[in-house]
C-alpha positions as CSV (number, residue, x, y, z in Angstrom):
1,M,0.0,0.0,0.0
2,N,1.4,3.5,-0.9
3,L,1.5,6.4,1.5
4,T,-1.8,7.9,0.4
5,G,-3.6,4.5,0.7
6,F,-2.2,4.1,4.2
7,I,-3.4,7.5,5.4
8,L,-6.8,6.9,3.8
9,A,-7.1,3.4,5.5
10,A,-6.1,4.8,8.8
11,E,-8.6,7.6,8.6
12,S,-11.5,5.3,7.5
13,S,-10.9,2.9,10.4
14,E,-11.3,5.7,13.0
15,P,-14.9,5.3,14.3
16,A,-16.7,8.1,16.1
17,S,-16.0,8.0,19.8
18,A,-18.6,7.3,22.4
19,G,-19.2,11.0,22.8
20,G,-19.4,11.6,19.0
21,G,-16.2,13.7,18.8
22,I,-13.0,13.1,16.9
23,G,-9.5,12.7,18.3
24,I,-6.5,15.1,17.7
25,G,-4.6,12.4,16.0
26,A,-7.5,11.7,13.7
27,A,-8.0,15.4,12.9
28,A,-4.2,15.8,12.1
29,L,-4.4,12.7,9.8
30,S,-7.5,14.3,8.1
31,I,-5.6,17.5,7.6
32,A,-2.7,15.6,6.0
33,V,-5.1,13.8,3.7
34,V,-6.7,17.1,2.6
35,L,-3.4,18.8,1.9
36,L,-2.1,15.8,0.0
37,L,-5.3,15.7,-2.1
38,A,-5.0,19.5,-2.6
39,W,-1.3,19.1,-3.8
40,M,-2.4,16.4,-6.3
41,G,-5.2,18.6,-7.5
42,F,-2.8,21.4,-8.0
43,L,-0.4,19.2,-9.9
44,Y,-3.3,17.9,-12.0
45,V,-4.7,21.5,-12.8
46,N,-1.0,22.8,-13.5
47,S,-0.4,20.0,-16.0
48,R,-3.6,20.8,-17.8
49,R,-2.5,24.3,-18.1
50,T,1.0,23.4,-19.2
51,R,-0.6,21.1,-22.0
52,A,-2.9,24.0,-23.1
53,A,0.1,26.4,-23.2
54,T,2.2,24.0,-25.2
55,Q,-0.6,23.6,-27.8
56,E,-0.3,27.3,-28.6
57,T,3.5,27.1,-28.8
58,A,6.1,24.5,-30.0
59,P,5.4,20.9,-28.8
60,P,7.5,19.8,-25.7
61,N,10.1,17.9,-27.7
62,L,10.8,21.1,-29.6
63,S,10.5,23.5,-26.6
64,Q,13.4,24.8,-24.6
65,P,13.8,22.5,-21.5
66,I,14.1,23.8,-17.8
67,S,17.6,24.5,-17.1
68,D,19.5,22.3,-14.6
69,D,19.9,25.3,-12.3
70,E,16.3,25.8,-12.0
71,L,15.4,22.1,-11.8
72,E,18.0,21.2,-9.2
73,N,17.4,24.3,-7.1
74,A,14.1,26.1,-7.0
75,K,11.9,23.3,-8.2
76,L,13.7,20.6,-6.2
77,T,13.7,22.8,-3.1
78,R,9.9,23.3,-3.4
79,V,9.4,19.5,-3.6
80,L,11.7,18.7,-0.7
81,R,10.2,21.5,1.4
82,A,6.7,20.0,0.8
83,A,8.0,16.4,1.6
84,L,9.6,17.8,4.9
85,F,6.4,19.4,6.0
86,G,4.3,16.3,5.2
87,S,6.9,14.1,7.1
88,I,6.8,16.4,10.0
89,L,3.0,16.3,10.1
90,L,2.9,12.4,9.8
91,A,5.6,12.2,12.5
92,V,3.5,14.1,15.0
93,A,0.1,12.7,13.9
94,L,1.0,8.9,13.8
95,P,2.3,8.7,17.3
96,W,-0.5,11.0,18.6
97,Y,-2.9,8.6,16.9
98,A,-1.4,5.6,18.4
99,I,-1.2,7.0,21.9
100,N,-4.9,7.9,21.7
101,E,-6.0,4.5,20.2
102,P,-6.4,2.5,23.4
103,D,-8.7,5.2,24.8
104,R,-10.7,5.2,21.5
105,Q,-10.9,1.5,21.5
106,A,-12.0,1.6,25.2
107,E,-14.8,4.2,24.4
108,A,-15.9,2.2,21.4
109,A,-16.2,-0.9,23.5
110,D,-18.1,1.0,26.1
111,M,-20.5,2.2,23.4
112,F,-21.1,-1.3,22.0
113,L,-21.6,-2.6,25.5
114,E,-24.2,0.0,26.2
115,E,-26.0,-0.9,23.0
116,D,-25.9,-4.5,24.0
117,I,-27.3,-3.7,27.5
118,E,-30.2,-1.7,26.0
119,A,-31.0,-4.6,23.6
120,G,-30.7,-7.1,26.4
121,E,-33.1,-5.2,28.6
122,H,-35.6,-5.1,25.7
123,F,-35.3,-8.8,25.2
124,F,-35.7,-9.5,28.9
125,S,-38.8,-7.3,29.2
126,L,-42.4,-8.1,28.7
127,D,-42.1,-6.5,25.3
128,G,-39.3,-9.0,24.2
129,F,-39.0,-12.6,25.2
130,Q,-41.0,-12.0,28.4
131,C,-38.2,-13.1,30.9
132,A,-39.5,-10.6,33.4
133,A,-43.0,-12.1,33.6
134,C,-41.4,-14.8,35.8
135,H,-38.1,-13.5,37.0
136,G,-39.5,-10.1,37.9
137,P,-39.0,-6.7,36.2
138,D,-35.7,-6.2,38.2
139,A,-34.8,-9.9,37.9
140,G,-35.1,-10.2,41.6
141,G,-37.3,-13.5,41.4
142,G,-41.0,-14.1,41.0
143,S,-43.4,-16.9,40.1
144,A,-45.1,-18.6,37.2
145,E,-48.3,-20.6,36.9
146,F,-47.6,-24.2,36.5
147,T,-49.4,-27.6,36.3
148,E,-47.6,-30.1,38.5
149,A,-47.1,-33.2,36.4
150,R,-47.9,-36.0,39.0
151,S,-51.0,-34.5,40.4
152,G,-52.3,-32.4,37.5
153,V,-52.9,-29.6,40.0
154,G,-52.4,-26.0,39.0
155,T,-49.9,-24.3,41.4
156,V,-47.4,-21.4,41.5
157,W,-43.8,-22.1,40.8
158,A,-41.1,-20.2,42.7
159,V,-38.9,-18.6,40.2
160,P,-35.3,-17.7,41.2
161,S,-33.7,-14.3,41.2
162,L,-31.2,-13.5,38.4
163,N,-29.8,-10.4,39.8
164,D,-27.2,-12.3,41.7
165,I,-26.7,-15.2,39.3
166,F,-23.1,-14.6,38.4
167,F,-22.2,-15.1,42.0
168,R,-23.4,-18.7,41.5
169,Y,-22.8,-19.6,37.8
170,S,-20.2,-18.7,35.1
171,D,-21.2,-17.0,31.8
172,D,-21.2,-20.3,29.9
173,E,-23.5,-21.9,32.6
174,V,-25.9,-19.0,32.4
175,R,-26.0,-19.2,28.7
176,H,-26.8,-22.9,28.8
177,W,-29.8,-22.3,31.0
178,I,-31.1,-19.6,28.7
179,E,-30.6,-21.7,25.5
180,F,-31.8,-25.0,26.8
181,G,-34.0,-24.1,29.7
182,R,-35.0,-26.6,32.4
183,A,-37.3,-29.5,31.5
184,G,-40.0,-30.1,33.9
185,T,-40.2,-26.5,35.0
186,P,-41.7,-23.3,33.6
187,M,-38.3,-22.3,32.2
188,P,-38.4,-22.8,28.5
189,A,-35.6,-23.4,26.1
190,N,-34.9,-19.9,24.5
191,G,-31.9,-20.3,22.3
192,L,-32.1,-21.5,18.7
193,E,-29.9,-24.5,19.7
194,G,-32.4,-25.5,22.3
195,G,-35.4,-25.0,20.0
196,G,-36.2,-21.5,21.0
197,A,-36.3,-18.2,19.2
198,M,-33.4,-16.3,20.6
199,T,-30.2,-15.8,18.3
200,V,-26.8,-16.2,19.9
201,Q,-26.4,-12.4,19.8
202,E,-29.7,-12.0,21.6
203,V,-28.7,-14.4,24.3
204,D,-25.3,-12.6,24.7
205,Q,-27.1,-9.2,25.0
206,V,-29.5,-10.7,27.8
207,I,-26.4,-11.9,29.6
208,E,-24.8,-8.5,29.3
209,Y,-28.0,-6.8,30.7
210,L,-28.1,-9.3,33.5
211,R,-24.6,-8.6,34.3
212,S,-25.4,-4.8,34.4
213,I,-28.0,-5.3,37.1
214,Q,-26.2,-7.6,39.4
215,V,-26.5,-6.5,43.1
216,S,-23.4,-6.0,45.0
217,Q,-21.8,-9.2,46.8
218,A,-22.8,-7.6,50.2
219,D,-26.4,-7.4,49.1
220,A,-26.4,-10.9,47.7
221,F,-25.0,-12.1,51.0
222,D,-27.7,-10.2,52.9
223,K,-30.4,-12.1,51.0
224,S,-29.5,-15.3,52.9
225,E,-31.1,-14.1,56.1
226,T,-34.4,-13.3,54.2
227,A,-34.2,-16.5,52.1
228,T,-33.7,-18.7,55.2
229,A,-36.6,-16.9,57.1
230,L,-38.9,-17.4,54.1
231,A,-37.8,-21.1,53.8
232,I,-38.6,-21.6,57.5
233,K,-42.0,-19.9,57.3
234,A,-42.8,-22.1,54.2
235,I,-42.1,-25.2,56.3
236,E,-44.2,-24.1,59.2
237,G,-47.0,-22.9,56.8
238,G,-47.0,-26.1,54.7
239,A,-50.2,-27.4,56.2
240,D,-52.1,-24.2,55.6
241,A,-50.8,-23.9,52.0
242,T,-51.9,-27.5,51.3
243,Q,-55.3,-26.9,52.8
244,L,-55.9,-23.8,50.5
245,L,-55.0,-26.0,47.5
246,I,-57.5,-28.6,48.7
247,E,-60.2,-26.0,49.0
248,K,-59.4,-24.6,45.5
249,Q,-59.5,-28.1,44.1
250,E,-62.8,-28.7,45.7
251,A,-64.2,-25.6,44.4
252,E,-63.2,-26.5,40.8
253,I,-65.0,-29.8,41.2
254,V,-68.2,-28.2,42.3
255,L,-67.8,-25.8,39.2
256,V,-67.5,-28.7,36.8
257,K,-70.4,-30.5,38.3
258,D,-72.5,-27.3,38.2
259,A,-71.5,-26.5,34.5
260,S,-74.6,-28.3,33.0
261,N,-77.1,-26.4,35.4
262,Q,-75.6,-23.0,34.4
263,R,-75.6,-23.8,30.8
264,A,-79.3,-24.7,31.1
265,V,-80.0,-21.2,32.4
266,V,-77.8,-19.0,30.1
267,G,-77.0,-21.3,27.2
268,T,-79.6,-19.6,24.9
269,F,-78.6,-16.0,25.8
270,P,-76.1,-15.4,22.9
271,D,-78.6,-16.5,20.2
272,D,-81.4,-14.7,22.0
273,I,-79.4,-11.5,21.8
274,K,-78.5,-12.1,18.1
275,D,-82.3,-12.5,17.4
276,L,-83.1,-9.3,19.1
277,F,-80.3,-7.5,17.2
278,Q,-81.6,-8.6,13.8
279,S,-85.3,-9.4,13.9
280,D,-88.0,-7.1,12.5
281,G,-89.4,-4.8,15.3
282,T,-86.5,-5.2,17.6
283,C,-83.4,-4.2,15.3
284,T,-81.7,-1.1,14.4
285,E,-79.2,-0.7,11.6
286,E,-76.5,-0.5,14.1
287,S,-77.5,-3.6,16.1
288,A,-78.0,-5.6,12.9
289,A,-74.5,-4.7,11.8
290,L,-73.1,-6.1,15.1
291,V,-74.2,-9.6,14.0
292,G,-73.4,-9.1,10.3
293,T,-76.9,-8.5,8.8
294,T,-79.3,-5.7,7.9
295,C,-82.4,-4.3,9.5
296,D,-85.5,-4.0,7.1
297,N,-87.9,-2.9,9.9
298,P,-86.1,-0.8,12.5
299,A,-87.7,-0.4,15.9
300,S,-87.9,2.7,18.0
301,D,-84.6,4.1,19.5
302,T,-85.4,7.0,21.7
303,D,-81.9,7.8,22.9
304,K,-80.2,7.1,19.4
305,D,-77.7,4.7,20.9
306,G,-78.1,2.1,18.2
307,L,-80.2,-0.3,20.5
308,A,-84.0,-0.5,20.1
309,D,-85.8,0.6,23.2
310,S,-87.5,-2.8,23.5
311,V,-84.1,-4.6,23.5
312,E,-82.5,-2.7,26.3
313,G,-84.7,-4.3,29.0
314,P,-84.0,-7.9,28.1
315,L,-80.3,-7.2,27.7
316,T,-80.3,-5.9,31.3
317,R,-82.2,-9.0,32.4
318,M,-80.0,-11.4,30.7
319,A,-76.8,-9.7,32.2
320,R,-78.3,-9.8,35.6
321,V,-79.2,-13.5,35.4
322,T,-75.8,-14.4,34.1
323,L,-74.3,-12.5,37.0
324,E,-76.4,-14.4,39.5
325,T,-76.0,-17.8,37.9
326,V,-72.4,-18.2,36.5
327,T,-69.7,-18.9,39.2
328,D,-67.4,-15.9,39.7
329,A,-69.3,-13.9,37.0
330,S,-68.6,-10.2,37.0
331,G,-67.4,-7.3,34.6
332,V,-69.9,-7.0,31.7
333,Y,-72.5,-8.9,33.6
334,S,-73.0,-5.8,35.8
335,Y,-73.9,-3.9,32.7
336,S,-77.4,-2.3,32.6
337,F,-79.3,-0.5,29.7
338,D,-81.6,2.4,29.8
339,P,-83.8,3.4,26.8
340,G,-83.5,7.1,27.8
341,N,-79.7,7.0,28.2
342,A,-77.1,6.3,25.5
343,F,-74.3,6.1,28.0
344,T,-75.6,4.0,30.8
345,N,-72.3,2.2,31.6
346,T,-68.6,3.1,32.1
347,D,-65.5,1.2,31.0
348,A,-62.7,0.1,33.1
349,D,-61.3,3.7,33.3
350,R,-64.6,5.1,34.5
351,N,-65.2,6.7,31.1
352,A,-68.7,6.9,29.7
353,L,-69.3,3.8,27.5
354,P,-71.8,3.9,24.6
355,D,-74.7,1.4,25.1
356,L,-74.0,-0.1,21.6
357,D,-70.4,-0.9,22.7
358,A,-71.5,-2.3,26.0
359,A,-74.1,-4.6,24.3
360,E,-71.3,-5.9,21.9
361,E,-69.0,-6.7,24.9
362,L,-71.9,-8.4,26.6
363,L,-72.8,-10.5,23.5
364,T,-69.1,-11.5,22.9
365,T,-68.3,-12.4,26.6
366,L,-71.6,-14.4,26.9
367,G,-70.7,-16.4,23.8
368,T,-67.3,-17.3,25.3
369,E,-69.0,-18.1,28.7
370,V,-71.5,-20.4,27.0
371,L,-68.8,-22.1,25.0
372,L,-66.7,-22.9,28.2
373,L,-69.8,-24.1,30.0
374,T,-70.7,-26.4,27.0
375,V,-67.2,-28.0,26.8
376,T,-67.0,-28.5,30.5
377,A,-70.5,-30.0,30.7
378,D,-69.8,-32.3,27.7
379,R,-66.5,-33.6,29.2
380,E,-67.6,-33.5,32.8
381,E,-66.4,-37.1,33.4
382,D,-62.9,-36.5,32.1
383,F,-62.5,-33.3,33.9
384,L,-63.9,-34.7,37.2
385,K,-61.4,-37.6,37.0
386,G,-58.4,-35.3,36.8
387,L,-59.7,-33.1,39.5
388,N,-60.5,-35.9,41.9
389,D,-57.1,-37.6,41.3
390,G,-55.5,-34.2,42.1
391,L,-57.6,-33.9,45.3
392,A,-56.6,-37.3,46.4
393,F,-52.9,-36.3,45.7
394,L,-53.3,-33.1,47.9
395,E,-55.2,-35.0,50.7
396,A,-52.4,-37.6,50.8
397,A,-49.8,-34.8,51.1
398,A,-51.8,-33.2,54.0
399,V,-51.4,-36.6,55.8
400,T,-47.8,-37.4,55.0
401,E,-46.5,-33.8,55.4
402,L,-43.3,-34.5,53.5
403,W,-42.3,-30.8,53.6
404,D,-42.1,-30.9,57.5
405,V,-38.8,-31.1,59.5
406,D,-38.4,-32.4,63.0
407,Y,-36.0,-29.8,64.2
408,D,-35.4,-31.7,67.5
409,A,-34.4,-34.8,65.7
410,K,-32.2,-32.9,63.3
411,A,-30.5,-31.1,66.1
412,S,-29.6,-34.4,67.7
413,E,-28.4,-35.9,64.6
414,M,-26.3,-32.9,63.7
415,G,-25.1,-32.4,67.1
416,V,-26.2,-28.8,67.2
417,S,-28.9,-26.7,68.8
418,V,-32.5,-26.7,67.8
419,E,-32.1,-23.0,66.5
420,E,-29.0,-24.0,64.5
421,A,-31.0,-27.0,63.1
422,M,-33.8,-24.8,62.0
423,E,-31.3,-22.4,60.2
424,A,-29.8,-25.3,58.5
425,A,-33.1,-26.6,57.2
426,G,-34.0,-23.0,56.1
427,L,-30.6,-22.6,54.4
428,F,-30.9,-25.9,52.6
429,N,-34.4,-25.2,51.5
430,G,-33.6,-21.7,50.4
431,Y,-30.5,-22.6,48.4
432,C,-30.3,-26.3,47.6
433,A,-33.9,-27.8,47.6
434,R,-34.7,-26.3,44.3
435,C,-32.5,-28.9,42.7
436,H,-32.1,-31.6,45.4
437,T,-35.7,-31.8,46.7
438,G,-38.4,-33.1,44.3
439,G,-41.3,-30.8,43.8
440,Y,-39.9,-28.1,46.1
441,S,-40.4,-25.1,43.8
442,A,-44.0,-26.1,43.1
443,G,-45.0,-25.7,46.8
444,A,-45.1,-27.7,50.1
445,A,-47.9,-30.0,49.0
446,F,-45.7,-31.3,46.2
447,E,-42.5,-31.9,48.0
448,Q,-41.2,-35.5,48.0
449,G,-39.0,-34.9,51.1
450,A,-35.8,-33.1,51.6
451,G,-33.0,-34.3,49.4
452,T,-35.0,-36.7,47.3
453,G,-33.4,-35.4,44.2
454,A,-34.8,-33.4,41.3
455,W,-32.4,-31.5,38.9
456,G,-29.6,-32.5,41.3
457,P,-28.9,-36.1,42.5
458,S,-30.7,-37.5,45.5
459,L,-28.9,-37.1,49.0
460,L,-30.9,-39.8,50.8
461,A,-29.5,-42.8,52.5
462,G,-26.2,-41.2,53.3
463,R,-25.2,-40.7,49.5
464,A,-23.8,-37.3,50.4
465,V,-21.4,-39.0,52.9
466,S,-20.5,-41.7,50.3
467,Q,-19.7,-39.2,47.7
468,F,-17.7,-37.0,50.1
469,P,-16.2,-39.2,52.8
470,D,-14.1,-36.2,53.8
471,F,-16.4,-33.5,55.5
472,D,-14.1,-30.5,54.5
473,E,-14.1,-31.7,50.9
474,H,-17.9,-31.6,51.0
475,V,-17.8,-28.2,52.3
476,G,-15.3,-27.2,49.7
477,F,-17.5,-28.5,46.9
478,V,-20.6,-26.5,48.0
479,I,-18.3,-23.4,48.2
480,S,-16.9,-23.8,44.6
481,G,-19.7,-25.8,42.9
482,S,-19.0,-28.2,39.9
483,T,-17.2,-27.6,36.8
484,D,-18.0,-29.3,33.6
485,S,-16.1,-32.5,33.1
486,K,-14.0,-31.9,36.3
487,R,-13.9,-34.8,38.8
488,Y,-15.2,-34.2,42.5
489,G,-15.5,-36.4,45.5
490,V,-15.6,-40.2,44.9
491,N,-16.1,-40.8,41.1
492,G,-18.1,-37.6,40.7
493,L,-17.9,-35.9,37.3
494,G,-19.1,-32.3,37.2
495,T,-21.5,-30.9,34.7
496,G,-21.6,-27.3,35.7
497,R,-25.2,-27.6,37.1
498,M,-24.1,-27.3,40.7
499,P,-23.7,-23.6,41.5
500,S,-21.0,-22.2,43.7
501,F,-22.2,-20.7,47.0
502,G,-19.0,-19.4,48.4
503,Q,-19.7,-15.8,47.4
504,I,-23.2,-15.5,48.9
505,L,-23.1,-17.6,51.9
506,S,-20.6,-17.6,54.8
507,E,-18.5,-20.7,55.5
508,S,-20.5,-21.2,58.8
509,Q,-23.7,-21.2,56.8
510,I,-22.3,-23.7,54.2
511,T,-21.0,-25.8,57.1
512,L,-24.7,-26.0,58.5
513,I,-25.9,-26.9,55.2
514,V,-23.3,-29.8,54.8
515,M,-24.2,-31.1,58.2
516,Y,-27.8,-31.2,57.3
517,E,-27.2,-32.9,54.1
518,R,-25.1,-35.6,55.7
519,T,-28.0,-36.6,58.0
520,L,-30.5,-37.3,55.0
């Protein structure tokens, strides 16, 4: 590459800084390029003038040549002076450019990082891939509706926080969970490789966003007290939580059994309303248009709301009957209609709602309601079987109370006080049970017992002791977590799924967890 090409390449490779300005080195190079181009332009124009002049005189081969004295003094001096000036300019500009290059690169990297974080925030939000719907708008944890597979019972799955995830997992491990999800949980596979919709770049941008909102290590550590207290409270409230699910299941059974009776009362209402909207003597042009037809004999419409006066009374009655008949009915079923008022109702924002719009909402909602009642009534036997099986599961859980912990017995086994045994159980449930206790995240009623195994291996029957005969090695493993393909304990081979807890729990807390695990 010649000198001109080098300068142009250097200038074109200089992106705008994060602030949108231009560096001194880049400015100097730009000036050098401008001067060089100007000089080349001058030479071109001068050569054109010379050719024009020679056309009016003798041709160059017959003209008097420039003397050696002029060529080797005045002309050569001008050329050397220009070369010296250009060399000085480049000698200053290039080092200056090189000195400022690291800062420029850092500013560019910061700019690209900010763009990635902004894009990642969008993908994480409800407007993107809706991660925030479960993990919370600040990634502090949340919940997700979930149907527990063994029982078929609808429950709420406890979703972990992500604003401290890099204290537990590496970048590659976080990427794995995003791409492939967790089968058997509400966490779906999001990456293209796992069958989701997120590209590699989008996954990386979400990771950068999560990194940007990580809480401090001190705040992550402070969470342990709250997490432990909530876990202990969940143990103590397991019976009440299970009873609430039983009552909900019983209510759903009643609802299914009553679907036929409710349909018998309101089942014809959608068709009745459509007939009123399109029949001679009860229709208007507006109401007929709602059901896709025309009105040949419009009825009286005093308030000019698009509903015949004779229709508004029956509409009010059908709404009231539905409200009284259908379980948990509300909303549009509270609408009423007045032939003398075109705005009898209000919308959710307390704004006046035209009666014609209210009637359309009532018709649409009634149609959906009757469809649901019809499906439920027609498949009553199938629905009841699933609900009764779920109820039997919950009732059995209420008897076995597999979520419960005998703190006195644990204290004796661990050789600690009852308070320490309670803390150990709370720490285990708050940080380990999600993977090592089957059904834990679905709620107390679905727990299969501490350490029964889920995403992580079972810890029952002394398996923790068998895997780690040395107590200190067990503690070290919980502190550091597993590394993919790296051995641990007795014949253990890491997958990276076991997080490290050494940055968010104290060694004394981890010691309590290990003591608890070794008694399972």
